[in-house]
C-alpha positions as CSV (number, residue, x, y, z in Angstrom):
1,M,79.8,81.5,119.1
2,K,80.1,80.9,115.4
3,V,77.8,83.9,114.9
4,Y,80.2,86.3,116.6
5,T,83.2,84.3,114.9
6,A,81.4,85.3,111.4
7,E,80.9,88.9,112.5
8,R,84.2,89.2,113.9
9,Q,85.7,88.0,110.5
10,E,83.5,90.0,108.5
11,R,84.7,93.4,110.6
12,I,88.3,92.4,110.0
13,I,87.6,92.2,106.2
14,L,85.5,95.4,106.1
15,F,88.3,97.3,107.8
16,F,90.9,96.2,105.1
17,L,88.7,96.6,102.3
18,I,88.0,100.4,103.3
19,F,91.3,100.6,104.5
20,I,92.5,99.9,100.5
21,I,89.9,102.2,98.9
22,A,89.3,105.2,101.5
23,V,92.8,105.5,103.6
24,I,95.6,104.5,101.1
25,P,94.6,107.4,98.8
26,L,95.2,109.9,101.7
27,V,98.6,108.8,102.2
28,Y,100.8,111.9,101.6
29,L,104.4,112.0,103.0
30,P,106.3,115.1,103.4
31,Y,108.7,115.6,100.4
32,M,112.4,115.0,101.8
33,N,115.5,116.1,100.0
34,V,117.3,112.7,100.4
35,K,119.3,111.3,97.5
36,S,118.9,107.6,96.9
37,E,120.8,105.2,94.4
38,S,122.0,106.7,91.0
39,F,120.3,105.0,88.3
40,W,121.6,104.9,84.6
41,L,119.2,105.7,81.5
42,E,121.3,104.3,79.0
43,F,119.3,106.5,76.3
44,L,119.8,109.8,78.5
45,Y,122.0,110.8,81.4
46,D,122.8,109.7,84.7
47,V,120.5,111.0,87.2
48,V,120.2,110.9,91.0
49,L,116.6,109.5,92.4
50,H,115.0,111.3,95.1
51,Y,113.0,110.1,97.9
52,D,109.1,109.3,96.6
53,N,106.8,110.5,99.0
54,V,103.7,110.1,96.8
55,N,103.7,106.6,95.2
56,M,105.8,104.3,97.2
57,P,104.3,104.6,100.3
58,K,100.8,103.9,99.0
59,L,102.3,100.8,97.1
60,N,103.9,99.6,100.2
61,L,100.3,99.9,102.5
62,L,98.7,98.3,99.7
63,F,100.9,95.2,99.5
64,L,100.7,95.1,103.3
65,A,96.8,95.1,103.2
66,L,96.6,92.4,100.3
67,L,99.2,90.2,102.5
68,F,97.0,89.9,105.3
69,L,93.9,89.6,103.5
70,L,95.8,86.8,101.3
71,T,96.9,85.2,104.6
72,Y,93.8,85.4,106.3
73,S,92.0,84.2,103.1
74,L,93.9,81.2,103.0
75,S,93.2,80.3,106.5
76,L,89.3,80.9,106.0
77,M,89.6,78.5,103.2
78,R,91.5,76.1,105.2
79,K,88.8,76.1,108.0
80,G,86.0,75.6,105.3
81,Q,84.8,79.2,105.8
82,L,85.4,80.7,102.8
83,T,84.8,79.4,99.1
84,I,84.9,81.2,95.8
85,E,82.0,80.7,93.4
86,Y,82.7,80.8,89.7
87,D,81.9,83.9,87.7
88,S,82.3,84.4,83.8
89,A,84.2,87.6,85.0
90,Y,87.1,85.6,86.8
91,L,87.7,83.7,83.6
92,L,88.2,86.8,81.5
93,L,90.6,88.4,84.1
94,G,92.4,85.1,84.3
95,I,93.4,85.1,80.8
96,F,94.3,88.9,81.1
97,Y,96.5,87.9,84.0
98,L,98.1,85.0,81.7
99,F,99.2,87.1,79.3
100,L,100.8,89.6,81.7
101,S,102.7,86.8,83.0
102,L,104.0,85.5,79.6
103,S,104.8,89.5,78.8
104,T,106.7,89.5,82.1
105,I,108.7,85.9,81.2
106,F,109.6,87.0,77.9
107,S,110.5,90.4,78.4
108,E,113.9,91.9,77.6
109,Y,113.7,94.3,80.4
110,K,112.8,91.7,83.2
111,Y,113.5,93.7,86.0
112,I,111.4,96.8,85.1
113,A,108.7,94.3,83.8
114,L,108.6,92.9,87.3
115,F,108.9,96.2,89.5
116,G,107.9,99.0,87.3
117,R,110.1,101.9,86.8
118,Y,111.3,104.6,89.4
119,K,108.0,106.4,90.6
120,R,105.7,104.5,88.5
121,W,106.2,101.1,90.2
122,E,103.4,99.8,87.8
123,G,105.3,96.2,87.0
124,F,103.7,92.7,87.0
125,L,103.8,92.9,91.1
126,T,102.0,95.9,90.9
127,Y,99.0,94.9,88.6
128,T,98.8,91.1,90.7
129,A,98.1,93.7,93.4
130,Y,95.3,95.6,91.4
131,I,93.9,92.1,90.4
132,M,94.0,90.9,93.9
133,V,91.9,94.1,94.9
134,F,89.4,93.5,92.5
135,F,88.7,89.9,93.7
136,T,88.8,90.7,97.4
137,F,86.0,93.3,96.9
138,A,84.5,90.9,94.3
139,I,84.7,88.0,97.0
140,Y,83.9,89.5,100.4
141,L,81.4,92.2,99.7
142,D,78.7,89.8,99.5
143,K,76.1,91.7,101.5
144,K,74.5,94.9,99.8
145,E,74.6,96.9,103.3
146,N,78.5,96.4,103.3
147,L,78.8,97.6,100.0
148,I,76.9,100.6,100.8
149,L,79.4,101.1,103.9
150,V,82.4,101.0,101.6
151,M,81.1,103.4,99.0
152,K,80.2,105.8,101.6
153,T,83.8,105.8,102.9
154,L,85.0,106.3,99.7
155,L,82.9,109.4,99.5
156,V,84.4,110.4,102.7
157,S,87.8,110.1,101.5
158,A,87.1,111.7,98.5
159,S,85.6,114.8,100.4
160,L,89.1,115.2,102.6
161,I,90.9,114.7,99.0
162,S,89.2,117.4,97.5
163,F,89.0,119.8,100.7
164,Y,93.1,119.6,100.8
165,G,93.1,120.0,97.0
166,L,90.8,123.3,97.5
167,L,93.3,124.5,100.4
168,Q,96.0,124.1,97.6
169,L,94.2,127.0,95.5
170,F,94.4,129.2,98.4
171,K,98.3,128.2,98.9
172,L,97.5,126.4,102.2
173,D,99.7,123.1,101.5
174,F,100.4,122.1,104.7
175,I,102.4,119.0,103.6
176,E,105.8,119.8,101.6
177,P,105.1,119.0,98.2
178,S,108.3,117.8,95.8
179,P,109.8,120.4,93.4
180,V,108.0,118.8,90.6
181,G,104.8,119.0,92.4
182,K,105.3,122.7,93.1
183,K,105.6,123.3,89.1
184,F,102.0,122.3,88.9
185,Y,100.6,125.3,90.9
186,P,97.8,126.7,90.1
187,R,96.8,123.3,89.4
188,M,95.3,121.1,92.3
189,F,96.7,117.7,93.0
190,S,95.9,117.2,96.8
191,T,97.5,113.7,98.0
192,L,97.6,112.6,94.7
193,G,100.8,114.2,93.5
194,N,99.5,115.0,90.2
195,P,96.6,117.3,88.5
196,N,96.2,114.5,85.8
197,F,96.1,111.7,88.4
198,A,93.8,113.7,90.7
199,G,91.4,114.4,88.0
200,S,91.3,110.7,87.1
201,Y,90.6,110.1,90.4
202,I,87.8,112.4,91.2
203,I,85.9,111.8,88.7
204,M,84.9,108.6,90.0
205,P,83.4,109.6,93.1
206,L,82.0,112.9,91.5
207,T,80.1,110.5,88.9
208,L,78.7,108.1,91.8
209,I,77.4,111.0,93.8
210,L,75.6,112.8,90.8
211,V,73.8,109.7,90.1
212,L,72.7,109.6,93.8
213,F,72.0,113.1,93.9
214,L,69.3,112.6,91.2
215,Y,67.6,109.7,93.1
216,S,67.5,111.9,96.2
217,R,63.9,112.4,97.7
218,K,64.4,114.1,101.3
219,R,65.6,117.8,101.8
220,G,68.8,116.5,103.4
221,E,69.6,114.1,100.8
222,F,69.8,116.8,98.1
223,L,71.8,119.2,100.6
224,S,74.3,116.6,101.5
225,R,74.8,115.0,98.1
226,G,74.4,118.5,96.5
227,F,77.5,119.5,98.8
228,L,79.6,116.6,97.8
229,S,78.6,116.8,94.1
230,T,79.8,120.9,94.3
231,L,83.0,120.2,96.6
232,F,84.1,116.9,94.2
233,Y,83.5,119.3,91.2
234,S,85.4,122.2,92.4
235,F,88.4,119.8,92.7
236,L,88.1,118.2,89.1
237,V,87.6,122.2,88.0
238,G,90.8,122.8,89.7
239,T,92.7,120.2,88.6
240,S,92.5,121.6,85.2
241,T,93.0,118.2,83.6
242,R,91.6,118.9,80.2
243,G,90.8,114.9,79.4
244,C,89.0,114.4,82.6
245,W,86.9,117.5,81.7
246,L,86.0,116.0,78.2
247,S,85.1,112.6,80.0
248,F,83.2,114.3,82.5
249,L,81.0,116.0,79.6
250,V,80.6,112.5,78.0
251,I,79.2,111.0,81.3
252,L,77.1,113.8,82.0
253,A,75.4,113.4,78.6
254,L,75.3,109.9,79.3
255,I,73.8,110.2,82.7
256,G,71.3,112.7,80.7
257,F,70.1,110.1,78.4
258,L,70.0,107.3,80.8
259,L,68.5,108.8,83.7
260,R,66.3,111.7,81.7
261,G,63.2,110.3,83.8
262,K,65.0,111.3,87.0
263,I,66.5,114.4,85.9
264,R,62.6,115.4,84.8
265,E,61.3,114.4,88.4
266,N,64.1,116.8,90.1
267,I,64.7,119.6,87.3
268,K,64.6,122.1,89.6
269,A,67.3,120.9,92.0
270,V,69.3,119.7,88.8
271,I,69.1,123.3,87.2
272,V,70.1,125.0,90.8
273,L,73.4,122.4,90.8
274,L,74.2,123.3,87.1
275,L,74.0,127.0,88.1
276,I,76.4,126.5,91.0
277,F,78.8,124.5,88.7
278,I,78.9,127.4,86.3
279,I,79.1,129.8,89.4
280,I,82.2,127.9,90.6
281,T,83.8,127.8,87.4
282,F,83.7,131.5,86.9
283,A,84.7,132.1,90.3
284,M,87.6,130.0,90.3
285,D,88.9,131.2,87.0
286,F,88.5,135.0,88.3
287,Y,90.7,134.0,91.4
288,Q,93.3,132.3,89.0
289,N,93.4,135.1,86.6
290,G,91.9,133.3,83.7
291,Y,94.1,130.2,84.2
292,I,91.2,127.9,83.6
293,S,89.6,129.8,80.9
294,R,93.1,129.7,79.2
295,R,92.8,125.8,79.9
296,I,89.2,125.5,78.1
297,L,90.3,127.6,75.0
298,S,93.5,125.5,74.7
299,I,90.9,122.5,73.8
300,F,89.6,124.6,70.9
301,L,92.9,125.7,69.4
302,D,93.8,121.8,69.4
303,M,90.6,121.1,67.7
304,E,91.6,124.1,65.1
305,R,95.1,122.4,64.8
306,I,93.5,118.8,63.9
307,V,91.2,120.3,61.4
308,T,94.1,123.1,59.8
309,Q,96.6,120.2,60.2
310,Q,98.9,122.8,61.4
311,D,101.2,121.8,64.6
312,I,99.1,118.8,64.8
313,A,102.1,117.4,66.8
314,K,101.6,119.4,69.9
315,V,97.6,118.8,70.2
316,G,96.7,117.6,73.5
317,A,100.3,118.8,75.3
318,N,102.2,116.5,72.6
319,R,100.1,113.6,73.2
320,L,99.1,113.2,69.4
321,F,103.0,113.3,68.5
322,I,103.3,110.4,71.2
323,Y,100.1,108.4,70.0
324,R,101.4,108.6,66.2
325,N,104.8,107.2,67.2
326,S,103.6,104.6,70.0
327,I,100.9,103.3,67.5
328,P,103.7,101.3,65.3
329,L,105.4,99.9,68.5
330,L,102.5,97.7,68.8
331,W,103.8,95.6,65.9
332,K,107.3,95.2,67.0
333,N,106.0,92.6,69.5
334,P,102.1,92.1,69.1
335,L,102.0,88.8,71.1
336,F,103.5,89.7,74.4
337,G,104.6,93.6,74.2
338,N,107.9,94.7,76.0
339,G,107.3,94.0,79.2
340,L,104.9,96.1,81.8
341,D,106.0,99.7,82.4
342,T,108.9,99.3,79.6
343,F,107.5,101.8,77.5
344,A,110.3,104.2,78.0
345,E,112.7,101.6,76.8
346,V,111.0,101.2,73.3
347,F,109.8,104.7,72.7
348,P,111.6,106.8,70.3
349,Q,113.1,109.2,72.6
350,D,115.8,110.9,70.6
351,K,112.7,111.7,67.9
352,Y,110.5,113.5,70.7
353,R,113.9,115.4,72.0
354,E,114.6,116.7,68.6
355,F,111.2,117.6,67.7
356,F,110.6,119.3,70.8
357,N,114.0,120.5,72.1
358,S,113.2,118.6,75.4
359,R,115.2,116.4,77.6
360,I,112.0,115.1,79.0
361,I,111.7,111.1,78.8
362,V,108.4,109.8,77.5
363,D,107.8,106.8,80.0
364,K,104.0,106.7,79.4
365,A,101.7,106.6,76.2
366,H,99.3,108.8,77.8
367,C,96.5,106.6,76.8
368,E,96.0,103.4,79.1
369,Y,94.7,101.2,76.6
370,L,98.0,102.2,73.9
371,Q,99.9,101.6,77.0
372,L,98.8,98.4,77.7
373,G,99.1,97.2,73.9
374,V,102.5,98.3,73.7
375,T,104.1,96.8,76.8
376,A,101.9,93.8,77.4
377,G,100.8,92.9,74.0
378,I,97.7,93.1,71.9
379,P,96.3,89.8,73.4
380,A,96.7,91.2,77.0
381,L,94.9,94.5,75.7
382,L,91.7,92.5,73.9
383,A,91.7,90.5,77.2
384,Y,91.3,93.3,79.5
385,L,88.7,95.1,77.2
386,C,86.8,92.0,76.9
387,F,86.8,91.7,80.9
388,I,85.9,95.5,81.1
389,G,83.1,95.3,78.5
390,H,81.7,92.1,80.3
391,L,81.1,94.2,83.3
392,A,79.7,97.2,81.4
393,R,77.4,94.7,79.6
394,R,76.4,93.1,82.8
395,G,75.9,96.8,84.5
396,L,73.9,97.8,80.9
397,R,71.7,94.8,81.1
398,N,70.7,95.5,85.0
399,W,70.3,99.2,84.5
400,E,66.5,99.2,84.0
401,K,66.3,97.5,87.6
402,G,66.3,100.9,88.8
403,D,69.0,100.4,91.6
404,K,70.5,103.8,92.1
405,F,73.8,102.2,93.6
406,Q,74.3,100.1,90.8
407,Q,73.7,103.0,88.3
408,G,76.0,104.9,90.3
409,L,79.0,102.4,90.4
410,L,78.5,101.8,86.6
411,M,78.8,105.3,85.6
412,S,81.8,105.7,87.9
413,M,83.5,102.9,86.0
414,L,82.9,104.4,82.7
415,A,83.9,108.0,83.9
416,Y,87.5,106.3,84.3
417,L,87.5,104.2,81.3
418,F,86.5,107.4,79.2
419,Q,89.4,109.5,80.6
420,A,91.8,106.8,80.3
421,T,91.8,107.3,76.6
422,F,93.6,110.4,77.7
423,N,95.6,109.3,80.8
424,I,97.5,106.9,82.3
425,S,97.3,104.1,84.8
426,V,99.0,105.0,88.4
427,I,99.5,103.7,92.0
428,T,97.7,106.7,93.5
429,V,94.3,106.3,91.5
430,A,94.4,102.2,90.1
431,P,93.5,100.5,93.4
432,V,90.6,102.8,93.7
433,F,89.5,101.8,90.1
434,W,90.2,98.1,90.5
435,A,88.0,98.1,93.8
436,L,85.2,99.8,91.8
437,L,85.5,97.0,89.4
438,G,85.0,94.5,91.8
439,M,82.0,96.2,93.7
440,N,80.3,96.4,89.9
441,L,80.4,93.0,89.9
442,V,79.2,92.3,93.4
443,I,76.1,94.7,92.9
444,N,75.3,93.1,89.2
445,R,75.6,89.2,90.8
446,L,74.0,90.2,93.8
447,M,70.8,91.9,91.5
448,E,70.7,88.9,89.1
449,E,70.9,86.3,92.0
450,Q,67.7,88.1,93.7
451,A,66.1,88.2,90.1
452,G,66.8,84.6,89.9
453,E,68.9,85.1,86.9
454,G,72.1,83.2,88.1
455,V,75.4,84.4,86.7
456,K,75.3,84.8,83.2
457,C,78.4,84.8,80.8
């Protein structure tokens, strides 16, 4: 009876872990032109909020799943059926969470710091959810077969998201997007609501499947993993997210260096896959009347602006202007920042509107690290960097053991961290990333235990 109970508990937990990493990203409701409350932005004008069909549904489901897991975990702990072993990563994450808490307590904008801005919702409660996602994956995925199962469901989910994104290429968008979503065409965004966010999502499973592709031995493995690589790559190209393109090139170079032996072993398959990638890029560019090539050209134009110092503020779709005006904000409240998701409240909106003659509200720093430093404080940023640096160091230390899943998870994590330099954390993507962080910890811990190394700081 005890064996049955343990297996039943395992299935329940696995169901909710898969729900978080594979089902929630698929949730995408049709847009409804339903007005909600009026909301006064004191530095701009009175606006009417509309139904959030992308972020809020995902966030609500995430909260419900985590509420169940928390309740179930407390029940197991009370019965003595769940124990949590110490890991040095938990301490670093605890320090990070402490500074997030202090930032929220001392914030001048407590409501936003707690709940987040409209359609962003990345306040303290949401970051609490992200950290809970990490812990649930790190604690419950204590068997490698379960870890692999969750990874497979991620790949299935990414396949569905990529397929729907490719349908948007042919204007077969069966789910009514919001008016903002329609403005993104011809860029793809699938169920993630924004092509930039779609790029930051798909780069993770794409990197994972590429590593697994290099470890293929059978014809079926080459074909299935090659197909998924092609599908994910097509979606990445279709998002036209330049920061993710650059990050993908960086991660390809890193994989090429670290797995050069595997590339030599499968050089023919690698060449074929690269040729397919090139053909897909040209084919999609042709179908979109040169849109992708113009996006690529804009990268070189930005580089020219940096070298010549002309129109430098417009580099990266005005990102450089945002960066230059955001860095001084780090020192206005260096200890605790201004509260999570309060970037719009402290950024010089008047200066941006005057310079670009635009009424756009800059509510994110377009750099995840800069955003965190400004809103949560420099100590919180340093704690976060120490936390992810710790996970990366453990992953690199175990790299030579040659576990394809460990290497794939590590490269997926690094791929997201590279693109985060140009992008932002969002509800549609962040839970998957935090789940991958937990999975990275799990597989490294399993490898350390198998080698008899124990848990190292």
